[in-house]
Structures are given as C-alpha cells and as structure tokens.
N, CA, C and O atoms as a Tinker XYZ file with bonds, in Angstrom:
   440  protein
     1  N      0.734000   -1.023000   -0.188000    73     2
     2  CA     0.183000    0.112000   -0.283000    64     1     3
     3  C      0.931000    1.088000   -0.077000    63     2     4     5
     4  O      0.827000    1.967000   -0.933000    81     3
     5  N      1.763000    1.307000    0.856000    73     3     6
     6  CA     3.136000    2.025000    0.978000    64     5     7
     7  C      3.657000    2.658000   -0.695000    63     6     8     9
     8  O      3.954000    3.801000   -1.040000    81     7
     9  N      3.610000    1.533000   -1.376000    73     7    10
    10  CA     4.470000    1.654000   -2.526000    64     9    11
    11  C      3.321000    2.345000   -3.239000    63    10    12    13
    12  O      3.421000    3.570000   -3.182000    81    11
    13  N      2.385000    1.951000   -3.816000    73    11    14
    14  CA     0.827000    2.605000   -4.415000    64    13    15
    15  C      0.990000    3.713000   -4.228000    63    14    16    17
    16  O      0.873000    4.527000   -5.144000    81    15
    17  N      1.414000    4.183000   -2.565000    73    15    18
    18  CA     0.713000    5.958000   -2.343000    64    17    19
    19  C      1.990000    6.833000   -2.928000    63    18    20    21
    20  O      1.832000    7.938000   -3.447000    81    19
    21  N      3.474000    6.092000   -2.753000    73    19    22
    22  CA     4.419000    6.801000   -3.395000    64    21    23
    23  C      4.228000    6.946000   -4.903000    63    22    24    25
    24  O      4.427000    8.040000   -5.431000    81    23
    25  N      3.793000    5.728000   -5.718000    73    23    26
    26  CA     3.950000    5.358000   -6.972000    64    25    27
    27  C      2.745000    6.894000   -7.357000    63    26    28    29
    28  O      3.147000    7.837000   -8.040000    81    27
    29  N      1.623000    6.855000   -6.898000    73    27    30
    30  CA     0.703000    8.417000   -7.045000    64    29    31
    31  C      1.297000    9.515000   -6.817000    63    30    32    33
    32  O      1.246000   10.418000   -7.652000    81    31
    33  N      1.862000    9.630000   -5.841000    73    31    34
    34  CA     2.786000   10.599000   -5.164000    64    33    35
    35  C      3.570000   11.336000   -6.262000    63    34    36    37
    36  O      3.547000   12.502000   -6.657000    81    35
    37  N      4.250000   10.283000   -6.605000    73    35    38
    38  CA     5.634000   10.375000   -7.702000    64    37    39
    39  C      4.470000   10.896000   -9.120000    63    38    40    41
    40  O      4.644000   12.046000   -9.523000    81    39
    41  N      3.682000   10.305000   -9.608000    73    39    42
    42  CA     2.935000   10.765000  -10.377000    64    41    43
    43  C      2.133000   12.137000  -10.595000    63    42    44    45
    44  O      1.928000   12.866000  -11.566000    81    43
    45  N      1.809000   12.149000   -9.374000    73    43    46
    46  CA     1.093000   13.291000   -9.531000    64    45    47
    47  C      2.361000   14.445000   -9.551000    63    46    48    49
    48  O      2.220000   15.326000  -10.399000    81    47
    49  N      3.413000   14.508000   -8.813000    73    47    50
    50  CA     4.204000   15.665000   -8.724000    64    49    51
    51  C      4.807000   15.636000  -10.212000    63    50    52    53
    52  O      5.249000   16.688000  -10.673000    81    51
    53  N      4.840000   14.291000  -11.083000    73    51    54
    54  CA     5.409000   14.594000  -12.609000    64    53    55
    55  C      4.663000   15.483000  -13.492000    63    54    56    57
    56  O      4.951000   16.341000  -14.326000    81    55
    57  N      3.442000   14.895000  -12.937000    73    55    58
    58  CA     3.106000   15.449000  -13.761000    64    57    59
    59  C      2.109000   17.187000  -13.794000    63    58    60    61
    60  O      1.316000   17.729000  -14.563000    81    59
    61  N      2.785000   17.528000  -12.425000    73    59    62
    62  CA     2.209000   19.153000  -11.891000    64    61    63
    63  C      3.230000   19.599000  -12.799000    63    62    64    65
    64  O      2.844000   20.571000  -13.448000    81    63
    65  N      4.637000   19.150000  -13.127000    73    63    66
    66  CA     5.718000   19.671000  -13.307000    64    65    67
    67  C      5.656000   20.107000  -14.346000    63    66    68    69
    68  O      5.943000   21.264000  -14.654000    81    67
    69  N      5.045000   18.747000  -15.473000    73    67    70
    70  CA     4.919000   18.761000  -16.561000    64    69    71
    71  C      3.797000   20.078000  -17.271000    63    70    72    73
    72  O      3.728000   20.629000  -18.370000    81    71
    73  N      2.993000   20.190000  -15.910000    73    71    74
    74  CA     1.545000   20.959000  -16.609000    64    73    75
    75  C      1.759000   22.625000  -16.235000    63    74    76    77
    76  O      1.027000   23.564000  -16.548000    81    75
    77  N      3.246000   22.637000  -15.319000    73    75    78
    78  CA     3.458000   24.044000  -15.484000    64    77    79
    79  C      4.374000   24.733000  -15.491000    63    78    80    81
    80  O      4.611000   25.873000  -15.090000    81    79
    81  N      5.324000   23.379000  -16.363000    73    79    82
    82  CA     6.275000   23.818000  -17.217000    64    81    83
    83  C      5.891000   24.127000  -18.603000    63    82    84    85
    84  O      6.707000   24.546000  -19.423000    81    83
    85  N      4.883000   23.959000  -18.816000    73    83    86
    86  CA     3.937000   24.172000  -19.901000    64    85    87
    87  C      3.911000   26.034000  -20.315000    63    86    88    89
    88  O      3.989000   26.682000  -21.359000    81    87
    89  N      3.772000   26.332000  -18.984000    73    87    90
    90  CA     3.261000   27.667000  -18.745000    64    89    91
    91  C      4.065000   28.716000  -19.604000    63    90    92    93
    92  O      3.794000   29.477000  -20.533000    81    91
    93  N      5.012000   28.448000  -18.972000    73    91    94
    94  CA     6.300000   29.640000  -19.017000    64    93    95
    95  C      6.009000   29.730000  -20.913000    63    94    96    97
    96  O      5.784000   28.785000  -21.670000    81    95
    97  N      6.138000   31.446000  -21.302000    73    95    98
    98  CA     6.168000   31.623000  -22.373000    64    97    99
    99  C      6.976000   32.053000  -23.103000    63    98   100   101
   100  O      7.476000   33.114000  -22.729000    81    99
   101  N      7.379000   31.589000  -24.169000    73    99   102
   102  CA     8.637000   31.597000  -24.760000    64   101   103
   103  C      8.821000   32.982000  -25.335000    63   102   104   105
   104  O      7.666000   33.392000  -25.449000    81   103
   105  N      9.592000   33.871000  -25.734000    73   103   106
   106  CA     9.497000   34.836000  -26.012000    64   105   107
   107  C      9.228000   34.949000  -27.405000    63   106   108   109
   108  O      9.871000   34.423000  -28.314000    81   107
   109  N      7.883000   35.928000  -27.529000    73   107   110
   110  CA     7.991000   36.054000  -29.344000    64   109   111
   111  C      8.277000   37.634000  -30.028000    63   110   112   113
   112  O      8.265000   38.690000  -29.395000    81   111
   113  N      8.482000   37.499000  -31.197000    73   111   114
   114  CA     8.566000   39.079000  -31.650000    64   113   115
   115  C      7.671000   39.049000  -33.054000    63   114   116   117
   116  O      7.404000   38.255000  -33.956000    81   115
   117  N      7.350000   40.554000  -32.626000    73   115   118
   118  CA     5.635000   40.705000  -33.665000    64   117   119
   119  C      6.485000   41.387000  -34.567000    63   118   120   121
   120  O      7.561000   41.945000  -34.350000    81   119
   121  N      5.562000   41.202000  -36.063000    73   119   122
   122  CA     6.829000   42.013000  -36.682000    64   121   123
   123  C      5.695000   42.042000  -38.041000    63   122   124   125
   124  O      5.446000   41.043000  -38.716000    81   123
   125  N      5.030000   43.525000  -38.286000    73   123   126
   126  CA     4.006000   43.317000  -39.307000    64   125   127
   127  C      4.518000   43.924000  -40.708000    63   126   128   129
   128  O      5.491000   44.657000  -40.884000    81   127
   129  N      3.699000   43.477000  -41.563000    73   127   130
   130  CA     4.088000   43.158000  -43.129000    64   129   131
   131  C      3.052000   44.633000  -43.814000    63   130   132   133
   132  O      1.865000   44.720000  -43.498000    81   131
   133  N      3.593000   45.488000  -44.572000    73   131   134
   134  CA     2.959000   46.022000  -45.086000    64   133   135
   135  C      2.473000   45.436000  -46.549000    63   134   136   137
   136  O      3.146000   44.809000  -47.366000    81   135
   137  N      1.517000   45.714000  -46.599000    73   135   138
   138  CA     0.163000   45.410000  -48.213000    64   137   139
   139  C      1.158000   45.787000  -49.177000    63   138   140   141
   140  O      1.884000   46.607000  -48.614000    81   139
   141  N      1.567000   45.582000  -50.411000    73   139   142
   142  CA     2.008000   45.839000  -51.073000    64   141   143
   143  C      1.456000   45.784000  -52.497000    63   142   144   145
   144  O      2.158000   45.900000  -53.502000    81   143
   145  N      0.282000   45.618000  -52.492000    73   143   146
   146  CA    -0.264000   45.295000  -53.482000    64   145   147
   147  C     -0.770000   46.326000  -54.444000    63   146   148   149
   148  O     -0.636000   47.438000  -53.933000    81   147
   149  N     -1.156000   46.371000  -55.318000    73   147   150
   150  CA    -1.244000   47.950000  -56.388000    64   149   151
   151  C     -2.887000   48.236000  -55.709000    63   150   152   153
   152  O     -3.681000   47.429000  -55.225000    81   151
   153  N     -2.956000   49.227000  -55.841000    73   151   154
   154  CA    -4.533000   50.253000  -54.926000    64   153   155
   155  C     -5.124000   51.280000  -56.423000    63   154   156   157
   156  O     -4.629000   52.360000  -56.747000    81   155
   157  N     -5.776000   50.881000  -56.827000    73   155   158
   158  CA    -6.543000   52.295000  -57.966000    64   157   159
   159  C     -8.126000   52.772000  -57.041000    63   158   160   161
   160  O     -8.907000   52.167000  -56.307000    81   159
   161  N     -8.019000   54.185000  -57.580000    73   159   162
   162  CA    -8.682000   54.878000  -56.745000    64   161   163
   163  C     -9.811000   55.711000  -58.006000    63   162   164   165
   164  O     -9.685000   55.647000  -59.229000    81   163
   165  N    -10.921000   56.487000  -57.192000    73   163   166
   166  CA   -11.463000   57.479000  -58.352000    64   165   167
   167  C    -11.082000   58.778000  -58.224000    63   166   168   169
   168  O    -10.284000   58.893000  -57.294000    81   167
   169  N    -11.360000   59.967000  -58.860000    73   167   170
   170  CA   -11.611000   61.167000  -58.632000    64   169   171
   171  C    -12.727000   61.685000  -59.882000    63   170   172   173
   172  O    -12.720000   61.460000  -61.092000    81   171
   173  N    -13.827000   62.605000  -58.872000    73   171   174
   174  CA   -15.143000   62.234000  -59.818000    64   173   175
   175  C    -15.247000   63.652000  -60.394000    63   174   176   177
   176  O    -14.487000   64.457000  -59.856000    81   175
   177  N    -16.134000   64.194000  -61.508000    73   175   178
   178  CA   -16.331000   65.587000  -61.808000    64   177   179
   179  C    -17.834000   65.874000  -61.104000    63   178   180   181
   180  O    -18.237000   67.003000  -60.823000    81   179
   181  N    -18.497000   64.769000  -60.901000    73   179   182
   182  CA   -20.199000   65.417000  -60.669000    64   181   183
   183  C    -19.812000   64.248000  -59.739000    63   182   184   185
   184  O    -18.963000   63.356000  -59.735000    81   183
   185  N    -21.165000   64.801000  -58.689000    73   183   186
   186  CA   -21.892000   63.458000  -58.137000    64   185   187
   187  C    -22.434000   62.423000  -58.904000    63   186   188   189
   188  O    -21.745000   61.404000  -58.869000    81   187
   189  N    -23.366000   62.360000  -59.532000    73   187   190
   190  CA   -23.485000   61.558000  -60.641000    64   189   191
   191  C    -22.426000   60.173000  -60.436000    63   190   192   193
   192  O    -22.477000   59.096000  -59.843000    81   191
   193  N    -21.458000   60.909000  -61.301000    73   191   194
   194  CA   -20.484000   59.891000  -61.449000    64   193   195
   195  C    -20.462000   58.686000  -60.250000    63   194   196   197
   196  O    -20.438000   57.504000  -60.594000    81   195
   197  N    -20.471000   59.020000  -59.017000    73   195   198
   198  CA   -20.751000   58.255000  -57.367000    64   197   199
   199  C    -21.501000   56.781000  -57.648000    63   198   200   201
   200  O    -21.140000   55.772000  -57.042000    81   199
   201  N    -22.451000   56.770000  -58.513000    73   199   202
   202  CA   -22.732000   55.906000  -59.076000    64   201   203
   203  C    -22.481000   54.974000  -59.844000    63   202   204   205
   204  O    -22.908000   53.822000  -59.775000    81   203
   205  N    -21.687000   55.487000  -60.709000    73   203   206
   206  CA   -20.784000   54.401000  -61.939000    64   205   207
   207  C    -20.772000   52.933000  -61.020000    63   206   208   209
   208  O    -20.627000   53.012000  -59.800000    81   207
   209  N    -20.912000   51.775000  -61.601000    73   207   210
   210  CA   -20.455000   50.575000  -61.851000    64   209   211
   211  C    -18.947000   50.507000  -61.985000    63   210   212   213
   212  O    -18.346000   51.140000  -62.854000    81   211
   213  N    -18.484000   49.893000  -61.295000    73   211   214
   214  CA   -16.912000   49.560000  -61.769000    64   213   215
   215  C    -16.556000   48.094000  -61.988000    63   214   216   217
   216  O    -16.565000   47.302000  -61.046000    81   215
   217  N    -16.236000   47.726000  -63.260000    73   215   218
   218  CA   -16.024000   46.603000  -63.769000    64   217   219
   219  C    -14.324000   46.312000  -63.743000    63   218   220   221
   220  O    -13.541000   46.900000  -64.489000    81   219
   221  N    -14.092000   45.715000  -63.155000    73   219   222
   222  CA   -12.272000   45.157000  -63.456000    64   221   223
   223  C    -11.991000   43.895000  -64.054000    63   222   224   225
   224  O    -12.440000   42.861000  -63.559000    81   223
   225  N    -11.333000   43.898000  -65.008000    73   223   226
   226  CA   -11.292000   42.625000  -65.524000    64   225   227
   227  C    -12.829000   42.140000  -65.975000    63   226   228   229
   228  O    -13.197000   40.967000  -66.020000    81   227
   229  N    -13.413000   42.984000  -66.207000    73   227   230
   230  CA   -14.932000   42.114000  -66.350000    64   229   231
   231  C    -15.958000   41.663000  -65.133000    63   230   232   233
   232  O    -17.009000   41.023000  -65.173000    81   231
   233  N    -15.273000   42.218000  -64.102000    73   231   234
   234  CA   -16.142000   41.201000  -62.965000    64   233   235
   235  C    -16.008000   43.295000  -62.208000    63   234   236   237
   236  O    -15.152000   44.179000  -62.204000    81   235
   237  N    -17.870000   43.066000  -61.562000    73   235   238
   238  CA   -18.412000   43.967000  -61.037000    64   237   239
   239  C    -17.574000   44.235000  -59.481000    63   238   240   241
   240  O    -17.637000   43.265000  -58.726000    81   239
   241  N    -17.048000   45.074000  -59.118000    73   239   242
   242  CA   -16.393000   45.126000  -58.030000    64   241   243
   243  C    -16.796000   46.429000  -57.103000    63   242   244   245
   244  O    -15.993000   46.781000  -56.239000    81   243
   245  N    -18.054000   47.157000  -57.280000    73   243   246
   246  CA   -19.099000   48.126000  -56.760000    64   245   247
   247  C    -19.083000   48.853000  -57.268000    63   246   248   249
   248  O    -18.948000   48.645000  -58.474000    81   247
   249  N    -19.206000   50.309000  -56.796000    73   247   250
   250  CA   -19.360000   51.828000  -57.248000    64   249   251
   251  C    -18.346000   52.624000  -57.390000    63   250   252   253
   252  O    -17.303000   52.058000  -57.062000    81   251
   253  N    -18.178000   53.864000  -57.793000    73   251   254
   254  CA   -16.779000   54.431000  -57.971000    64   253   255
   255  C    -17.128000   55.233000  -56.738000    63   254   256   257
   256  O    -16.230000   55.998000  -56.386000    81   255
   257  N    -18.364000   55.237000  -55.906000    73   255   258
   258  CA   -17.797000   55.728000  -54.498000    64   257   259
   259  C    -17.613000   54.979000  -53.886000    63   258   260   261
   260  O    -17.628000   55.379000  -52.722000    81   259
   261  N    -17.387000   53.822000  -53.985000    73   259   262
   262  CA   -16.746000   52.892000  -52.758000    64   261   263
   263  C    -15.350000   52.953000  -52.541000    63   262   264   265
   264  O    -14.860000   52.621000  -51.462000    81   263
   265  N    -14.416000   53.513000  -53.869000    73   263   266
   266  CA   -13.237000   53.903000  -53.887000    64   265   267
   267  C    -12.758000   55.170000  -54.231000    63   266   268   269
   268  O    -11.850000   55.194000  -55.062000    81   267
   269  N    -13.256000   56.464000  -53.677000    73   267   270
   270  CA   -12.935000   57.664000  -53.514000    64   269   271
   271  C    -11.132000   57.884000  -53.371000    63   270   272   273
   272  O    -10.515000   57.334000  -52.458000    81   271
   273  N    -10.559000   58.611000  -54.233000    73   271   274
   274  CA    -8.741000   59.194000  -53.561000    64   273   275
   275  C     -9.134000   59.439000  -52.399000    63   274   276   277
   276  O    -10.263000   59.858000  -52.143000    81   275
   277  N     -8.437000   59.256000  -51.741000    73   275   278
   278  CA    -7.768000   59.524000  -50.125000    64   277   279
   279  C     -8.810000   59.142000  -49.068000    63   278   280   281
   280  O     -8.538000   59.320000  -47.880000    81   279
   281  N    -10.309000   58.486000  -49.538000    73   279   282
   282  CA   -10.984000   57.366000  -48.493000    64   281   283
   283  C    -10.720000   56.108000  -48.736000    63   282   284   285
   284  O    -10.567000   55.437000  -47.714000    81   283
   285  N    -10.587000   55.423000  -49.960000    73   283   286
   286  CA   -10.398000   54.240000  -49.623000    64   285   287
   287  C     -9.739000   53.857000  -51.262000    63   286   288   289
   288  O     -9.516000   54.596000  -52.222000    81   287
   289  N     -9.613000   52.826000  -51.129000    73   287   290
   290  CA    -8.956000   52.087000  -52.352000    64   289   291
   291  C     -9.496000   50.736000  -52.868000    63   290   292   293
   292  O     -9.997000   49.906000  -52.110000    81   291
   293  N     -9.367000   50.561000  -54.203000    73   291   294
   294  CA    -9.629000   49.038000  -54.159000    64   293   295
   295  C     -7.965000   48.508000  -54.483000    63   294   296   297
   296  O     -7.133000   49.169000  -55.103000    81   295
   297  N     -7.768000   47.215000  -53.911000    73   295   298
   298  CA    -6.094000   46.627000  -54.551000    64   297   299
   299  C     -6.643000   45.792000  -55.041000    63   298   300   301
   300  O     -7.673000   45.206000  -54.709000    81   299
   301  N     -5.818000   45.648000  -56.091000    73   299   302
   302  CA    -5.638000   44.345000  -56.914000    64   301   303
   303  C     -4.431000   43.827000  -57.469000    63   302   304   305
   304  O     -3.396000   44.488000  -57.387000    81   303
   305  N     -4.448000   43.074000  -57.846000    73   303   306
   306  CA    -3.308000   42.121000  -58.319000    64   305   307
   307  C     -2.264000   42.937000  -59.131000    63   306   308   309
   308  O     -2.646000   43.941000  -59.733000    81   307
   309  N     -1.122000   42.598000  -59.168000    73   307   310
   310  CA     0.019000   43.021000  -59.932000    64   309   311
   311  C     -0.147000   42.857000  -61.572000    63   310   312   313
   312  O     -0.210000   41.630000  -61.646000    81   311
   313  N     -0.231000   43.228000  -62.616000    73   311   314
   314  CA    -0.252000   43.426000  -63.907000    64   313   315
   315  C     -1.277000   43.385000  -64.928000    63   314   316   317
   316  O     -2.211000   42.805000  -64.373000    81   315
   317  N     -1.557000   43.614000  -65.867000    73   315   318
   318  CA    -2.788000   44.024000  -66.846000    64   317   319
   319  C     -4.254000   43.849000  -66.489000    63   318   320   321
   320  O     -4.958000   42.857000  -66.300000    81   319
   321  N     -4.420000   44.864000  -66.469000    73   319   322
   322  CA    -6.038000   45.058000  -66.034000    64   321   323
   323  C     -6.840000   46.013000  -67.399000    63   322   324   325
   324  O     -6.235000   46.650000  -68.261000    81   323
   325  N     -8.475000   45.856000  -67.251000    73   323   326
   326  CA    -9.098000   46.429000  -68.071000    64   325   327
   327  C    -10.334000   46.932000  -67.147000    63   326   328   329
   328  O    -11.367000   46.292000  -66.950000    81   327
   329  N    -10.107000   47.843000  -66.771000    73   327   330
   330  CA   -11.457000   49.074000  -66.057000    64   329   331
   331  C    -12.396000   49.582000  -66.884000    63   330   332   333
   332  O    -11.990000   49.980000  -67.976000    81   331
   333  N    -13.781000   49.687000  -66.596000    73   331   334
   334  CA   -14.755000   49.906000  -66.942000    64   333   335
   335  C    -15.558000   50.619000  -65.919000    63   334   336   337
   336  O    -15.833000   50.229000  -64.784000    81   335
   337  N    -15.921000   51.825000  -66.559000    73   335   338
   338  CA   -17.150000   52.422000  -65.463000    64   337   339
   339  C    -18.148000   52.838000  -66.542000    63   338   340   341
   340  O    -18.152000   53.479000  -67.593000    81   339
   341  N    -19.310000   51.898000  -65.468000    73   339   342
   342  CA   -20.847000   51.852000  -66.744000    64   341   343
   343  C    -21.754000   53.020000  -65.803000    63   342   344   345
   344  O    -21.462000   52.988000  -64.607000    81   343
   345  N    -22.568000   53.804000  -66.105000    73   343   346
   346  CA   -23.080000   54.432000  -65.742000    64   345   347
   347  C    -24.606000   54.520000  -66.127000    63   346   348   349
   348  O    -24.799000   55.635000  -66.611000    81   347
   349  N    -25.666000   53.837000  -66.102000    73   347   350
   350  CA   -26.404000   53.130000  -66.451000    64   349   351
   351  C    -26.069000   52.603000  -68.060000    63   350   352   353
   352  O    -24.887000   52.350000  -68.293000    81   351
   353  N    -26.905000   52.457000  -68.996000    73   351   354
   354  CA   -26.157000   51.874000  -70.029000    64   353   355
   355  C    -24.476000   52.346000  -70.502000    63   354   356   357
   356  O    -23.548000   51.675000  -70.955000    81   355
   357  N    -24.565000   53.380000  -70.260000    73   355   358
   358  CA   -23.427000   54.011000  -70.950000    64   357   359
   359  C    -21.746000   53.892000  -70.363000    63   358   360   361
   360  O    -21.545000   54.138000  -69.173000    81   359
   361  N    -20.786000   53.571000  -71.109000    73   359   362
   362  CA   -19.373000   53.301000  -70.445000    64   361   363
   363  C    -18.967000   55.070000  -70.559000    63   362   364   365
   364  O    -19.038000   55.833000  -71.522000    81   363
   365  N    -18.480000   55.323000  -68.991000    73   363   366
   366  CA   -17.737000   56.299000  -69.068000    64   365   367
   367  C    -16.638000   56.327000  -69.069000    63   366   368   369
   368  O    -16.197000   57.424000  -69.413000    81   367
   369  N    -15.753000   55.437000  -68.779000    73   367   370
   370  CA   -14.547000   55.075000  -68.936000    64   369   371
   371  C    -14.096000   53.628000  -69.208000    63   370   372   373
   372  O    -14.747000   52.792000  -68.581000    81   371
   373  N    -12.983000   53.081000  -70.124000    73   371   374
   374  CA   -12.343000   52.541000  -70.311000    64   373   375
   375  C    -11.208000   52.540000  -70.967000    63   374   376   377
   376  O    -10.830000   52.924000  -72.074000    81   375
   377  N    -10.627000   51.900000  -69.825000    73   375   378
   378  CA    -8.884000   51.715000  -70.113000    64   377   379
   379  C     -8.279000   50.912000  -69.450000    63   378   380   381
   380  O     -8.249000   50.704000  -68.237000    81   379
   381  N     -7.505000   50.193000  -70.776000    73   379   382
   382  CA    -6.397000   49.267000  -70.169000    64   381   383
   383  C     -4.944000   49.835000  -69.423000    63   382   384   385
   384  O     -4.511000   50.932000  -69.773000    81   383
   385  N     -4.154000   48.956000  -68.286000    73   383   386
   386  CA    -3.679000   49.613000  -68.130000    64   385   387
   387  C     -2.672000   48.207000  -66.922000    63   386   388   389
   388  O     -3.045000   47.140000  -66.435000    81   387
   389  N     -1.658000   48.789000  -66.882000    73   387   390
   390  CA    -0.707000   47.526000  -65.923000    64   389   391
   391  C     -0.389000   48.416000  -64.487000    63   390   392   393
   392  O     -0.255000   49.634000  -64.363000    81   391
   393  N     -0.342000   47.664000  -63.768000    73   391   394
   394  CA     0.352000   48.299000  -62.219000    64   393   395
   395  C      1.043000   47.018000  -61.839000    63   394   396   397
   396  O      0.730000   45.851000  -62.079000    81   395
   397  N      2.154000   47.576000  -61.127000    73   395   398
   398  CA     3.241000   46.727000  -60.433000    64   397   399
   399  C      2.597000   47.130000  -58.809000    63   398   400   401
   400  O      1.701000   47.879000  -58.420000    81   399
   401  N      3.629000   46.150000  -58.090000    73   399   402
   402  CA     3.606000   46.437000  -56.387000    64   401   403
   403  C      3.666000   47.618000  -56.039000    63   402   404   405
   404  O      4.146000   48.528000  -56.714000    81   403
   405  N      3.191000   47.709000  -54.972000    73   403   406
   406  CA     3.093000   48.497000  -54.678000    64   405   407
   407  C      2.710000   50.551000  -55.137000    63   406   408   409
   408  O      2.904000   51.609000  -54.538000    81   407
   409  N      2.047000   50.120000  -56.629000    73   407   410
   410  CA     1.822000   51.026000  -57.138000    64   409   411
   411  C      0.344000   52.149000  -57.101000    63   410   412   413
   412  O     -0.724000   51.669000  -57.481000    81   411
   413  N      0.369000   53.013000  -56.823000    73   411   414
   414  CA    -1.250000   53.270000  -56.325000    64   413   415
   415  C     -1.422000   54.141000  -57.808000    63   414   416   417
   416  O     -0.502000   54.786000  -58.312000    81   415
   417  N     -2.831000   54.011000  -58.401000    73   415   418
   418  CA    -3.132000   54.659000  -59.517000    64   417   419
   419  C     -4.513000   55.294000  -59.064000    63   418   420   421
   420  O     -5.129000   54.901000  -58.073000    81   419
   421  N     -4.971000   56.417000  -59.978000    73   419   422
   422  CA    -6.067000   57.208000  -59.803000    64   421   423
   423  C     -6.572000   57.715000  -61.252000    63   422   424   425
   424  O     -5.936000   58.239000  -62.167000    81   423
   425  N     -7.977000   57.367000  -61.136000    73   423   426
   426  CA    -8.507000   57.481000  -62.935000    64   425   427
   427  C     -9.763000   58.519000  -62.343000    63   426   428   429
   428  O    -10.322000   58.428000  -61.251000    81   427
   429  N     -9.997000   59.468000  -63.362000    73   427   430
   430  CA   -10.738000   60.393000  -63.484000    64   429   431
   431  C    -12.184000   60.052000  -64.026000    63   430   432   433
   432  O    -12.446000   59.806000  -65.203000    81   431
   433  N    -13.080000   60.077000  -62.970000    73   431   434
   434  CA   -14.721000   59.946000  -63.930000    64   433   435
   435  C    -15.104000   60.875000  -64.357000    63   434   436   437
   436  O    -14.792000   61.728000  -63.525000    81   435
   437  N    -15.672000   61.404000  -65.247000    73   435   438
   438  CA   -16.048000   62.765000  -65.972000    64   437   439
   439  C    -17.790000   62.207000  -66.125000    63   438   440
   440  O    -18.626000   62.933000  -66.662000    81   439
C-alpha cells in the first residue's frame, strides 16, 4: 500500500511539473508586414458619377463612390487589367492599364 501511495505521489508530482512547465511563454517577436498590392481609386467630376459601376476585368467590384481617392482604394493584383465604369447603359471610362507592386493609380471619371 505504501508503494502504491508513493507511486501516485510521484506521478502527481511529475504531472504537476509538466503542466506548469508548459505555462512559461517563449519570447515572441512581432513583425508587421505591409500590404504592397497595387491600389486604384477614383476622382469624380460630379455627384452623379459616384453611382457608376466599376468593372475590373469584367468583374463588378462596386461603385465609384466606394473607392474615392483619399478615403478608400481597391487593392488589386499586379499585372495588366481592363477597367470599365458604367453609368446606366453608358460606358463613361474604359482603360487598359498595367500596375506593379506598391503602385497607386487614380482614375478621373467625368
């Protein structure tokens, strides 16, 4: 019986040591990574242009008002793109362009 109690005590001590040993936190280093994807934004000539639909590579990504210069930008992948802005059934802007890493491009919608 005494051997059993000693074995339980040793097992309990071993479990306690292992449990508290895991509590020590290893030093960590925090590094922030800046997002270097290219961005596009818009300047508008009138308030009506804010409602224009933005199509990037034939994909509808929102309205011109969602990506106004100085307040928001659309992050895109590097490379060649086709940008179209539709206001109703009319195309008010259509442009093929290239952007590289870290580039910011502003388009004027009139």
